[in-house]
VEXTI-54117 format. One record per atom (N, C-alpha, C, CB): residue in one letter; x, y, z; atom name. Coordinates in steps of 0.001 Angstrom, whole numbers, plus 500000, padded with zeros to 6 digits. Glycine has a CB too. Layout:
<pts>
[pt A [X Y Z] CA]
...
</pts>
This chain:
<pts>
[pt M [283938 319594 678987] N]
[pt M [285313 319170 679029] CA]
[pt M [285900 319143 677614] C]
[pt M [285427 317797 679694] CB]
[pt L [285113 318685 676656] N]
[pt L [285595 318632 675279] CA]
[pt L [285884 320039 674745] C]
[pt L [284567 317922 674381] CB]
[pt L [285006 320980 675062] N]
[pt L [285230 322361 674639] CA]
[pt L [286504 322913 675276] C]
[pt L [284019 323245 675007] CB]
[pt N [286758 322550 676537] N]
[pt N [287973 322957 677234] CA]
[pt N [289204 322485 676457] C]
[pt N [287990 322393 678676] CB]
[pt I [289209 321237 676037] N]
[pt I [290341 320666 675292] CA]
[pt I [290516 321394 673960] C]
[pt I [290130 319147 675051] CB]
[pt V [289426 321598 673247] N]
[pt V [289487 322240 671934] CA]
[pt V [289980 323677 672054] C]
[pt V [288111 322208 671256] CB]
[pt L [289424 324427 672992] N]
[pt L [289826 325835 673141] CA]
[pt L [291287 325971 673560] C]
[pt L [288933 326532 674167] CB]
[pt I [291716 325148 674488] N]
[pt I [293114 325220 674929] CA]
[pt I [294054 324875 673782] C]
[pt I [293360 324272 676120] CB]
[pt S [293725 323859 672996] N]
[pt S [294607 323494 671882] CA]
[pt S [294660 324596 670831] C]
[pt S [294141 322185 671240] CB]
[pt I [293542 325259 670573] N]
[pt I [293529 326368 669609] CA]
[pt I [294379 327527 670122] C]
[pt I [292079 326846 669343] CB]
[pt I [294229 327876 671390] N]
[pt I [295009 328978 671974] CA]
[pt I [296499 328661 671938] C]
[pt I [294563 329252 673427] CB]
[pt I [296861 327430 672235] N]
[pt I [298278 327041 672187] CA]
[pt I [298805 327173 670766] C]
[pt I [298473 325590 672699] CB]
[pt D [298047 326670 669798] N]
[pt D [298482 326755 668400] CA]
[pt D [298639 328211 667937] C]
[pt D [297482 326026 667494] CB]
[pt L [297735 329080 668362] N]
[pt L [297800 330483 667947] CA]
[pt L [298878 331274 668681] C]
[pt L [296463 331142 668165] CB]
[pt S [299142 330926 669938] N]
[pt S [300092 331723 670716] CA]
[pt S [301536 331255 670605] C]
[pt S [299690 331712 672148] CB]
[pt T [301764 330013 670251] N]
[pt T [303132 329496 670179] CA]
[pt T [304030 330305 669241] C]
[pt T [303106 328055 669730] CB]
[pt P [303564 330689 668047] N]
[pt P [304452 331456 667168] CA]
[pt P [304783 332861 667678] C]
[pt P [303830 331565 665814] CB]
[pt I [303948 333435 668547] N]
[pt I [304201 334813 668982] CA]
[pt I [304817 334904 670370] C]
[pt I [302921 335595 668959] CB]
[pt L [304811 333808 671119] N]
[pt L [305433 333833 672439] CA]
[pt L [306940 333707 672305] C]
[pt L [304876 332708 673329] CB]
[pt P [307673 334374 673189] N]
[pt P [309134 334285 673104] CA]
[pt P [309622 332892 673481] C]
[pt P [309790 335334 674012] CB]
[pt Y [310664 332463 672818] N]
[pt Y [311332 331203 673150] CA]
[pt Y [312798 331529 673421] C]
[pt Y [311182 330133 671991] CB]
[pt P [313133 331690 674703] N]
[pt P [314503 332076 675018] CA]
[pt P [315503 330986 674660] C]
[pt P [314620 332414 676486] CB]
[pt K [316653 331396 674202] N]
[pt K [317721 330454 673845] CA]
[pt K [318500 330008 675076] C]
[pt K [318676 331086 672827] CB]
[pt S [318625 330905 676051] N]
[pt S [319382 330608 677261] CA]
[pt S [318581 329677 678181] C]
[pt S [319747 331914 678000] CB]
[pt F [319242 328652 678701] N]
[pt F [318595 327704 679597] CA]
[pt F [318040 328412 680834] C]
[pt F [319582 326606 680011] CB]
[pt L [318785 329366 681377] N]
[pt L [318333 330104 682564] CA]
[pt L [317024 330831 682280] C]
[pt L [319409 331110 683019] CB]
[pt F [316931 331490 681128] N]
[pt F [315705 332210 680794] CA]
[pt F [314549 331255 680489] C]
[pt F [315946 333127 679602] CB]
[pt Q [314859 330074 679990] N]
[pt Q [313809 329070 679792] CA]
[pt Q [313226 328640 681139] C]
[pt Q [314365 327842 679029] CB]
[pt I [314093 328452 682124] N]
[pt I [313640 328083 683468] CA]
[pt I [312817 329209 684069] C]
[pt I [314839 327751 684380] CB]
[pt I [313302 330443 683932] N]
[pt I [312564 331596 684464] CA]
[pt I [311191 331700 683805] C]
[pt I [313363 332904 684244] CB]
[pt Q [311142 331525 682478] N]
[pt Q [309866 331582 681764] CA]
[pt Q [308924 330474 682261] C]
[pt Q [310096 331452 680235] CB]
[pt S [309451 329303 682512] N]
[pt S [308634 328201 683027] CA]
[pt S [308089 328504 684413] C]
[pt S [309444 326915 683064] CB]
[pt I [308917 329072 685270] N]
[pt I [308479 329426 686629] CA]
[pt I [307399 330497 686581] C]
[pt I [309672 329915 687479] CB]
[pt V [307589 331514 685736] N]
[pt V [306573 332565 685582] CA]
[pt V [305269 331968 685050] C]
[pt V [307080 333682 684629] CB]
[pt A [305382 331030 684113] N]
[pt A [304184 330389 683554] CA]
[pt A [303422 329618 684624] C]
[pt A [304567 329446 682405] CB]
[pt V [304125 328890 685484] N]
[pt V [303456 328142 686554] CA]
[pt V [302763 329118 687504] C]
[pt V [304474 327252 687331] CB]
[pt F [303411 330232 687806] N]
[pt F [302788 331252 688660] CA]
[pt F [301521 331798 688001] C]
[pt F [303783 332405 688946] CB]
[pt L [301575 332095 686710] N]
[pt L [300406 332648 686016] CA]
[pt L [299248 331643 685952] C]
[pt L [300796 333080 684598] CB]
[pt V [299560 330374 685745] N]
[pt V [298505 329348 685763] CA]
[pt V [297894 329265 687162] C]
[pt V [299072 327955 685330] CB]
[pt G [298717 329323 688189] N]
[pt G [298211 329304 689566] CA]
[pt G [297335 330508 689865] C]
[pt G [299365 329257 690550] CB]
[pt L [297758 331691 689402] N]
[pt L [296963 332903 689609] CA]
[pt L [295642 332818 688845] C]
[pt L [297756 334151 689166] CB]
[pt G [295709 332347 687609] N]
[pt G [294482 332171 686825] CA]
[pt G [293538 331184 687492] C]
[pt G [294814 331696 685411] CB]
[pt S [294084 330112 688040] N]
[pt S [293255 329147 688770] CA]
[pt S [292614 329801 689985] C]
[pt S [294091 327932 689202] CB]
[pt G [293367 330658 690653] N]
[pt G [292814 331386 691805] CA]
[pt G [291620 332231 691405] C]
[pt G [293884 332273 692442] CB]
[pt F [291712 332903 690255] N]
[pt F [290589 333727 689788] CA]
[pt F [289370 332879 689467] C]
[pt F [290996 334532 688556] CB]
[pt Y [289561 331805 688711] N]
[pt Y [288372 331098 688274] CA]
[pt Y [287805 330189 689356] C]
[pt Y [288680 330295 687045] CB]
[pt L [288643 329708 690279] N]
[pt L [288110 328889 691373] CA]
[pt L [287328 329721 692380] C]
[pt L [289241 328159 692082] CB]
[pt T [287748 330939 692619] N]
[pt T [287031 331787 693573] CA]
[pt T [285781 332423 692962] C]
[pt T [287954 332875 694093] CB]
[pt A [285638 332346 691638] N]
[pt A [284441 332883 690986] CA]
[pt A [283246 331941 691136] C]
[pt A [284719 333138 689503] CB]
[pt N [283500 330722 691628] N]
[pt N [282445 329724 691841] CA]
[pt N [281635 329439 690582] C]
[pt N [281515 330184 692938] CB]
[pt L [282317 329326 689463] N]
[pt L [281654 328994 688200] CA]
[pt L [281763 327503 687893] C]
[pt L [282256 329810 687052] CB]
[pt G [282326 326735 688796] N]
[pt G [282479 325303 688605] CA]
[pt G [283872 324965 688122] C]
[pt G [281449 324785 687626] CB]
[pt P [284568 324120 688863] N]
[pt P [285927 323738 688464] CA]
[pt P [285915 322724 687321] C]
[pt P [286685 323161 689660] CB]
[pt G [287019 322662 686591] N]
[pt G [287194 321639 685568] CA]
[pt G [287448 320299 686236] C]
[pt G [288354 322002 684612] CB]
[pt P [287688 319258 685435] N]
[pt P [287843 317912 686006] CA]
[pt P [288969 317790 687044] C]
[pt P [288096 316932 684897] CB]
[pt R [290146 318273 686714] N]
[pt R [291267 318127 687650] CA]
[pt R [291084 319036 688858] C]
[pt R [292600 318442 686950] CB]
[pt D [290591 320232 688635] N]
[pt D [290345 321133 689759] CA]
[pt D [289164 320660 690593] C]
[pt D [290096 322556 689259] CB]
[pt G [288191 320011 689967] N]
[pt G [287083 319430 690717] CA]
[pt G [287563 318309 691631] C]
[pt G [286014 318907 689764] CB]
[pt L [288458 317486 691105] N]
[pt L [289065 316434 691926] CA]
[pt L [289842 317060 693075] C]
[pt L [289994 315532 691073] CB]
[pt M [290582 318123 692772] N]
[pt M [291382 318803 693791] CA]
[pt M [290497 319375 694895] C]
[pt M [292217 319920 693156] CB]
[pt T [289462 320119 694520] N]
[pt T [288602 320738 695536] CA]
[pt T [287796 319685 696292] C]
[pt T [287654 321757 694886] CB]
[pt G [287380 318624 695594] N]
[pt G [286652 317555 696269] CA]
[pt G [287503 316838 697292] C]
[pt G [286133 316567 695263] CB]
[pt L [288739 316498 696903] N]
[pt L [289645 315833 697849] CA]
[pt L [290025 316752 699001] C]
[pt L [290909 315357 697131] CB]
[pt Q [290158 318030 698709] N]
[pt Q [290498 318976 699767] CA]
[pt Q [289348 319065 700777] C]
[pt Q [290811 320373 699171] CB]
[pt N [288122 319120 700296] N]
[pt N [286966 319152 701205] CA]
[pt N [286840 317852 701995] C]
[pt N [285674 319406 700414] CB]
[pt L [287133 316734 701341] N]
[pt L [287006 315423 701978] CA]
[pt L [288086 315188 703036] C]
[pt L [287071 314327 700927] CB]
[pt T [289329 315562 702720] N]
[pt T [290454 315267 703613] CA]
[pt T [290852 316425 704518] C]
[pt T [291636 314860 702803] CB]
[pt N [290419 317633 704153] N]
[pt N [290791 318848 704885] CA]
[pt N [292302 319106 704863] C]
[pt N [290310 318750 706327] CB]
[pt Q [292974 318581 703838] N]
[pt Q [294399 318827 703642] CA]
[pt Q [294561 320092 702790] C]
[pt Q [295099 317595 702965] CB]
[pt P [295737 320719 702830] N]
[pt P [295944 321948 702053] CA]
[pt P [295817 321710 700539] C]
[pt P [297322 322535 702367] CB]
[pt I [295284 322721 699849] N]
[pt I [295155 322675 698387] CA]
[pt I [296512 322380 697752] C]
[pt I [294583 324012 697840] CB]
[pt A [297562 323006 698262] N]
[pt A [298900 322821 697677] CA]
[pt A [299302 321344 697692] C]
[pt A [299948 323664 698445] CB]
[pt L [299058 320656 698780] N]
[pt L [299422 319246 698891] CA]
[pt L [298565 318385 697964] C]
[pt L [299275 318768 700343] CB]
[pt I [297263 318603 697986] N]
[pt I [296348 317804 697167] CA]
[pt I [296677 317965 695689] C]
[pt I [294884 318209 697434] CB]
[pt R [296854 319208 695227] N]
[pt R [297124 319442 693805] CA]
[pt R [298471 318862 693401] C]
[pt R [297085 320940 693490] CB]
[pt T [299463 318975 694268] N]
[pt T [300778 318406 693960] CA]
[pt T [300690 316888 693825] C]
[pt T [301800 318784 695051] CB]
[pt I [299968 316241 694711] N]
[pt I [299811 314782 694627] CA]
[pt I [299124 314401 693316] C]
[pt I [298996 314245 695838] CB]
[pt I [298089 315136 692930] N]
[pt I [297383 314851 691684] CA]
[pt I [298319 314997 690491] C]
[pt I [296170 315780 691525] CB]
[pt E [299063 316100 690436] N]
[pt E [299937 316367 689288] CA]
[pt E [301103 315391 689216] C]
[pt E [300468 317790 689353] CB]
[pt V [301715 315101 690354] N]
[pt V [302840 314166 690357] CA]
[pt V [302352 312767 689974] C]
[pt V [303532 314141 691748] CB]
[pt S [301156 312409 690409] N]
[pt S [300578 311120 690006] CA]
[pt S [300343 311073 688503] C]
[pt S [299257 310865 690750] CB]
[pt A [299812 312166 687943] N]
[pt A [299577 312226 686497] CA]
[pt A [300890 312115 685727] C]
[pt A [298855 313531 686123] CB]
[pt V [301927 312780 686204] N]
[pt V [303236 312705 685552] CA]
[pt V [303795 311283 685654] C]
[pt V [304223 313723 686186] CB]
[pt G [303659 310689 686807] N]
[pt G [304149 309321 686987] CA]
[pt G [303454 308334 686057] C]
[pt G [303957 308884 688428] CB]
[pt I [302146 308439 685945] N]
[pt I [301390 307570 685048] CA]
[pt I [301786 307835 683597] C]
[pt I [299873 307779 685239] CB]
[pt G [301899 309111 683240] N]
[pt G [302317 309454 681883] CA]
[pt G [303689 308918 681546] C]
[pt G [302303 310942 681698] CB]
[pt F [304617 309018 682480] N]
[pt F [305963 308491 682268] CA]
[pt F [305924 306971 682118] C]
[pt F [306891 308892 683432] CB]
[pt Y [305150 306317 682970] N]
[pt Y [305013 304857 682912] CA]
[pt Y [304454 304418 681554] C]
[pt Y [304096 304354 684053] CB]
[pt L [303566 305239 680989] N]
[pt L [302971 304917 679691] CA]
[pt L [303844 305315 678504] C]
[pt L [301637 305590 679571] CB]
[pt G [305032 305861 678788] N]
[pt G [305966 306176 677714] CA]
[pt G [306136 307647 677411] C]
[pt G [305540 305501 676498] CB]
[pt G [305551 308507 678202] N]
[pt G [305680 309945 677988] CA]
[pt G [307044 310463 678386] C]
[pt G [304617 310682 678756] CB]
[pt I [307350 311653 677903] N]
[pt I [308628 312302 678202] CA]
[pt I [308428 313245 679381] C]
[pt I [309181 313074 676955] CB]
[pt V [309311 313163 680351] N]
[pt V [309260 314043 681512] CA]
[pt V [310527 314881 681519] C]
[pt V [309110 313232 682842] CB]
[pt G [310347 316184 681372] N]
[pt G [311478 317105 681383] CA]
[pt G [311436 318012 682596] C]
[pt G [311497 317937 680112] CB]
[pt I [312343 318962 682604] N]
[pt I [312426 319896 683732] CA]
[pt I [311153 320723 683848] C]
[pt I [313642 320821 683577] CB]
[pt G [310621 321182 682726] N]
[pt G [309388 321971 682756] CA]
[pt G [308220 321177 683302] C]
[pt G [309054 322477 681371] CB]
[pt T [308145 319913 682937] N]
[pt T [307083 319039 683442] CA]
[pt T [307188 318912 684959] C]
[pt T [307157 317642 682778] CB]
[pt L [308399 318716 685449] N]
[pt L [308603 318582 686889] CA]
[pt L [308350 319895 687620] C]
[pt L [310015 318095 687174] CB]
[pt L [308762 321010 687004] N]
[pt L [308479 322315 687612] CA]
[pt L [306974 322511 687766] C]
[pt L [309084 323458 686763] CB]
[pt F [306223 322152 686733] N]
[pt F [304775 322307 686802] CA]
[pt F [304180 321353 687836] C]
[pt F [304141 322063 685424] CB]
[pt A [304578 320090 687787] N]
[pt A [303992 319087 688675] CA]
[pt A [304208 319438 690151] C]
[pt A [304586 317711 688375] CB]
[pt F [305406 319872 690487] N]
[pt F [305696 320183 691879] CA]
[pt F [305372 321628 692257] C]
[pt F [307140 319906 692162] CB]
[pt G [305221 322494 691262] N]
[pt G [304989 323902 691561] CA]
[pt G [303550 324358 691487] C]
[pt G [305775 324716 690651] CB]
[pt I [302694 323644 690741] N]
[pt I [301344 324151 690533] CA]
[pt I [300498 324108 691797] C]
[pt I [300667 323366 689446] CB]
[pt G [300698 323134 692647] N]
[pt G [299936 323076 693899] CA]
[pt G [300151 324316 694759] C]
[pt G [300320 321835 694690] CB]
[pt P [301412 324622 695088] N]
[pt P [301655 325842 695860] CA]
[pt P [301215 327114 695121] C]
[pt P [303129 325940 696206] CB]
[pt M [301333 327136 693782] N]
[pt M [300941 328334 693040] CA]
[pt M [299424 328516 692980] C]
[pt M [301501 328274 691634] CB]
[pt V [298670 327424 692913] N]
[pt V [297203 327537 692976] CA]
[pt V [296808 328057 694351] C]
[pt V [296511 326158 692686] CB]
[pt S [297435 327533 695379] N]
[pt S [297165 328007 696734] CA]
[pt S [297503 329491 696862] C]
[pt S [297966 327187 697761] CB]
[pt L [298657 329891 696340] N]
[pt L [299049 331297 696357] CA]
[pt L [298083 332132 695525] C]
[pt L [300484 331465 695836] CB]
[pt G [297678 331612 694364] N]
[pt G [296737 332334 693508] CA]
[pt G [295414 332580 694209] C]
[pt G [296501 331568 692221] CB]
[pt I [294897 331583 694897] N]
[pt I [293651 331749 695651] CA]
[pt I [293841 332791 696747] C]
[pt I [293192 330401 696260] CB]
[pt F [294977 332729 697435] N]
[pt F [295259 333714 698487] CA]
[pt F [295306 335132 697919] C]
[pt F [296589 333385 699186] CB]
[pt I [296025 335322 696829] N]
[pt I [296156 336653 696220] CA]
[pt I [294797 337180 695790] C]
[pt I [297113 336609 695012] CB]
[pt V [294002 336340 695127] N]
[pt V [292691 336788 694665] CA]
[pt V [291788 337142 695845] C]
[pt V [292031 335707 693800] CB]
[pt M [291785 336304 696862] N]
[pt M [290936 336580 698031] CA]
[pt M [291390 337826 698781] C]
[pt M [290936 335383 698980] CB]
[pt K [292681 338049 698828] N]
[pt K [293226 339191 699592] CA]
[pt K [293056 340512 698832] C]
[pt K [294720 338960 699905] CB]
[pt F [293286 340507 697508] N]
[pt F [293345 341769 696783] CA]
[pt F [292191 342030 695820] C]
[pt F [294601 341823 696033] CB]
[pt F [291389 341018 695498] N]
[pt F [290361 341205 694486] CA]
[pt F [288949 340904 694976] C]
[pt F [290664 340348 693313] CB]
[pt K [288763 340509 696191] N]
[pt K [287419 340218 696709] CA]
[pt K [286977 341285 697656] C]
[pt K [287378 338868 697402] CB]
</pts>
């Protein structure tokens, strides 16, 4: 888990200067939506590879197996709960945060579907 945190922070630091930052609010929203889709697709690839989920994805898959509820619902509940706790503790919640919290569950589900349908 610690390596996960370190690697992600390094990648963010290295990619931020080269990634586009649109000035238009509409393009910022579009970029955020595309990013949530790409994270969902990436999750679909690594979850179906059976290499072991990370902490949040492990919680998601465990709760899904336990409750037999859809991945989209379970992941959305986890993310919205995390955002709520973060906000309660003084964090900033913006449109991108809400797009991710409410969109990642359906996108992980879609990502798993796409990978299973076209890559397995």
